[in-house]
N, C-alpha and C positions, 0 to 999 in steps of 0.2 A: 503493500500499500504506500502509495507517494504520499509525502508530507510537503505541504505548503506552508512556506514562511512569508507572512506578510511584511514587508517593508514599511513599519510606520514611519512616517514623517516626524523628524524631531521638531518639536516646538522651539520657534524661534526664541533665542535669549539676546536681548540687547548687550552689545558690549559697552559699557559706560566709560571705559578709559578712551575707546575709539571716539566715541560721542562727544565726551569733554574735549579731546583733542581738536576736532574739527571747530568746536564751538570757541576754543582758545584762539584758533588761526582766525576765524571769520572776526573775533574781537581784534586782534591786531591789524587786519585788513581795514576795519570801519575805522580803528583809531587814526589811520595815516590821514584820514580827511574829514573826520568829524571836529568840527570848529568848538573851540573851549566855549565861546559865548555865541549862542544862536537863540533865536526865539521860537516858540512853537508856532507852527503852521506859516513858516516861511521857507519855501522849498527852494532847493540849489540843485545845481547840476555838477556832474563829475565827467568830465571828458577824457577819455583814455585812447589808446591806440586802437583798440577794437570796438569803440562805441562809445555810448553815454549812458551814464546811471541818473534817473531824477531821484532826490532825496527829499524826504520832509519828516521833520521832528514832531510827533503827534504828542508827546508827553514827555515832560521833564522833571524828574525828583533828583533828590540829593544823591542816591547811589544807582539809579537805573535812569534808563532812555527808552523811549519807543520810538522806532524809526521805521519808516515806510520806504522802501527800494523797490524801483520798478526800472525796467530797461525799455524806454520807448523804441518801437520798430517801424521804421518808415514804411509804409505801404503794407502794413500789417493787416490787409483785409480777411485774411483766413484763419487768423489766429490771434489769441489774446497775447499782449506783450507780458513778460514774467514781471510779476509783483509779489511782494513778501512784505510783513510786518515783522520786524526783529525787535526782541528785548534784549538791550546792552545793560549788562550787569557790570557796572565799574568796579565793584568791591570784589568780585569773583574774576572779574577780567575775562568774561565770557560772553558772546552773543548769540542767542538761541532764536531760531524762526519760531513764531507763534502761529502766524497763518501763512497759507501759501494759495494763490488763486480762489479755488472754491472751498479749501479745506480751512475751516473756522477755528477749529481746535484740534491740534496734531495730538494723537494718543502716542504713548511711546512704542505701543505694540498693537498690530491689527491681527486678527483671524485671517486666515488667507484660505480658501477664497473669500471675498467679503463682496457686499452689493455693490460698493463705491470701486472696487477693484484696486484699493490701495495696497501697497507692499507691505509685506510683514514690518520692514523696517522703514516704513514711509518718513517717520520723523528724521531718522538719520540721512535718509537720500535727500530730502528737501534741504536739510543743512549742508550736506556736501554740494547740493546744486548752488546754494548761495555762495559757497566759496569759489566756485567757478565764477559765477556772476562778478563777485568782487574783484577777481583777477582782471577785469576788464581795464583796470588802471586809473591813475589819480594823475594824469599829467597837469592838468589844471582844473581848478574849481571856480565856477561860475555862479553866482548867486542871482537868483530871481526876484523881483518885487512883487 
């Protein structure tokens, strides 16, 4: 009689060290162009070698800031421009994505498959995407009124 062994998929376990490392790198990237004195809801732009980022400070507290980062795409009629809202923790020196596109609250782990087709490690993926987005560069900062 043949025995069938079912390969049960291992439940995803987030790697906290990797997650904190990417959040730390994001903080370092953001710190390069985040002004010390900026008012809430005064957007500015960062022009880099590979494009432009639009930045808006949504909230400013003693130890944290809430920043909206988007990349306007010219002639982007067929898809939305990437946009994230990031909490910058100055005391912990971390920057974490809170919302991305239509995901308004990122969970640490998602069951897979799920109705929204999020990856098991969606929170890590979105923060890794932010790291790539921030690599556009900061050759010059232009403030808008």
